[in-house]
C-alpha positions as CSV (number, residue, x, y, z in Angstrom):
1,C,108.3,13.7,180.7
2,R,104.7,12.8,181.0
3,D,103.0,10.8,178.1
4,A,99.4,9.3,178.4
5,R,97.6,7.7,175.6
6,L,94.1,6.0,175.3
7,T,94.1,3.2,172.3
8,R,91.1,1.3,171.3
9,R,92.0,-2.1,170.6
10,F,89.7,-5.2,170.0
11,G,86.1,-3.7,169.1
12,S,85.1,-1.8,172.8
13,T,88.3,-2.8,174.7
14,F,90.2,0.3,175.9
15,I,93.9,-0.1,177.1
16,I,95.4,2.8,178.9
17,H,99.0,3.4,178.8
18,E,101.1,5.6,180.7
19,H,104.8,6.2,180.4
20,I,106.6,8.1,182.8
21,P,110.6,8.4,182.4
22,Y,112.3,10.2,185.0
23,N,115.9,8.9,184.3
24,S,116.8,6.8,181.5
25,A,119.2,4.5,183.6
26,M,116.1,3.7,185.7
27,N,114.0,0.8,185.3
28,K,110.9,1.9,183.3
29,K,107.3,0.3,184.4
30,Q,104.0,0.5,182.7
31,V,100.6,0.3,184.0
32,T,97.9,-1.1,181.6
33,L,93.9,-1.2,182.4
34,E,91.6,-2.8,180.1
35,F,88.2,-2.6,180.3
36,D,85.1,-2.7,178.2
37,E,83.1,0.2,176.9
38,L,79.5,-1.2,176.4
39,A,76.0,0.6,175.5
40,Y,73.4,0.3,177.9
41,D,71.5,-2.4,176.2
42,E,74.6,-4.7,176.2
43,L,74.6,-4.9,180.1
44,S,73.1,-7.9,181.6
45,A,69.6,-7.4,183.5
46,A,71.7,-7.3,186.7
47,E,73.9,-4.7,185.6
48,R,71.3,-2.5,184.2
49,E,69.2,-2.7,187.6
50,L,72.7,-1.8,189.2
51,V,73.3,1.0,187.1
52,E,69.5,2.3,187.4
53,M,70.0,2.4,191.0
54,A,73.1,4.5,190.9
55,R,71.5,6.8,188.5
56,E,68.3,7.3,190.9
57,A,70.8,7.9,193.9
58,T,72.1,11.3,191.9
59,F,68.8,12.6,193.0
60,R,69.3,12.1,196.4
61,S,72.6,13.9,196.5
62,Y,73.6,17.0,198.5
63,A,75.6,18.9,196.3
64,P,74.7,22.6,196.8
65,Y,78.3,23.9,196.5
66,S,79.7,21.9,193.1
67,Q,76.3,21.0,191.6
68,F,77.9,17.8,190.8
69,R,75.7,14.9,191.8
70,V,77.1,11.4,192.3
71,G,75.2,8.2,193.0
72,A,76.7,4.8,193.7
73,A,75.1,1.3,194.1
74,I,76.5,-1.9,195.5
75,E,75.3,-5.3,195.0
76,L,76.2,-7.7,197.9
77,S,76.4,-11.5,198.0
78,N,73.2,-11.8,200.3
79,G,71.1,-9.9,197.3
80,E,70.8,-6.7,198.6
81,R,71.6,-3.8,196.5
82,V,72.6,-0.7,198.6
83,P,72.7,2.8,197.1
84,G,74.8,6.2,198.2
85,S,75.2,9.6,197.2
86,N,77.4,12.0,197.7
87,Q,76.8,14.5,200.5
88,E,78.8,17.9,200.6
89,N,79.0,20.1,203.6
90,V,80.3,23.8,203.9
91,A,83.3,22.7,205.8
92,Y,84.5,20.6,202.7
93,P,86.3,17.6,203.9
94,S,83.4,16.9,206.3
95,G,81.1,15.6,203.3
96,T,81.5,12.4,201.8
97,C,81.5,10.6,198.5
98,A,78.7,8.4,196.8
99,E,81.1,5.5,196.7
100,R,82.1,5.6,200.3
101,S,78.4,6.4,201.4
102,A,77.3,3.4,199.8
103,C,80.2,0.9,201.0
104,F,80.2,2.2,204.6
105,Y,76.4,2.0,205.0
106,A,76.4,-1.7,202.9
107,H,79.1,-3.0,205.5
108,A,77.7,-1.5,208.6
109,R,74.0,-3.0,207.7
110,Y,75.3,-6.0,206.3
111,P,78.6,-7.1,207.8
112,D,78.7,-10.5,206.7
113,A,77.7,-10.1,203.1
114,K,80.6,-9.8,200.6
115,F,80.6,-7.0,197.6
116,E,79.7,-8.6,194.2
117,R,79.6,-5.5,192.2
118,I,79.8,-1.4,192.0
119,A,78.0,0.9,190.0
120,I,78.8,4.8,189.7
121,A,76.5,7.3,187.7
122,A,77.1,11.3,187.9
123,R,75.1,14.3,186.8
124,G,77.2,17.6,185.9
125,T,76.2,21.0,187.0
126,D,73.8,21.2,183.8
127,G,72.0,18.3,185.7
128,E,72.3,16.1,182.8
129,F,74.2,12.5,183.1
130,T,77.7,13.1,182.1
131,P,78.9,12.2,178.7
132,T,81.6,10.3,179.7
133,P,81.9,8.1,182.7
134,T,83.2,9.4,186.1
135,A,85.8,7.2,188.1
136,P,86.0,7.2,191.8
137,C,88.4,9.6,193.6
138,G,91.4,8.1,195.2
139,A,90.3,7.7,198.6
140,C,86.9,6.0,197.2
141,R,89.3,3.6,195.4
142,Q,91.1,3.0,198.5
143,A,88.2,2.5,200.6
144,L,86.6,0.2,197.9
145,L,89.6,-1.9,197.3
146,E,89.3,-2.6,201.4
147,Y,85.7,-4.4,200.6
148,E,87.1,-6.2,197.6
149,Q,89.7,-7.6,199.8
150,L,87.1,-8.7,202.1
151,A,85.1,-10.1,199.7
152,G,88.1,-12.3,198.3
153,H,87.4,-11.6,194.6
154,D,87.4,-9.3,192.3
155,V,84.8,-6.9,192.2
156,P,83.5,-5.5,188.8
157,V,83.1,-1.7,188.4
158,L,80.3,-0.1,186.4
159,L,81.0,3.4,185.2
160,A,78.0,4.9,183.7
161,A,77.7,7.8,181.6
162,A,74.6,9.3,179.6
163,D,74.9,6.8,176.7
164,K,77.5,4.5,177.6
165,V,79.5,2.3,180.4
166,Y,82.6,1.2,181.2
167,R,83.1,-2.2,182.8
168,L,86.5,-2.4,184.7
169,P,87.1,-6.1,185.9
170,S,87.7,-5.2,189.7
171,V,88.3,-2.1,192.1
172,R,92.2,-3.2,192.2
173,S,92.0,-2.3,188.4
174,T,91.8,1.2,189.4
175,L,94.2,1.8,191.9
176,P,97.5,-0.2,190.7
177,L,99.7,0.7,193.3
178,A,97.4,0.6,196.3
179,F,98.5,1.0,199.7
180,V,98.0,-2.4,200.4
181,E,101.0,-3.3,198.4
182,F,103.4,-1.5,201.0
């Protein structure tokens, strides 16, 4: 059986509970993710600037096939901010997501700088910013986690929608059973 619930607790803090029992004799584990849901004006000035850069990057997306435009922006320890956008290709696996576009360019351009924060925004097929935040795909989570490990500290993630932003404490929080654990 598979049961997932989103529970609202402590005002704007959300906790996701996922319970997946397969055999009652097995040890049951639970994955919990706490994050804040914020209005845009509740963000710090630096967070708002990064979210705006991610939103602007959606307009540089090349998405003729999906019409789903994603932008990302990464703030680095040297003060630089690097945007990225999804770039599709008719040979589907040859494209790249906004998050990997930004993180690979950021590290190639500034190899000694550490990642400090990332913001992600998306516009749906209607051209409008999505009503709910869009999370990175699994491949992007794994790639971003590599750079969080290089930074040596948690890298907060801002997932921006049209009227709200989810602030996650780290990239690691988006990928609880990451490849680095094995």
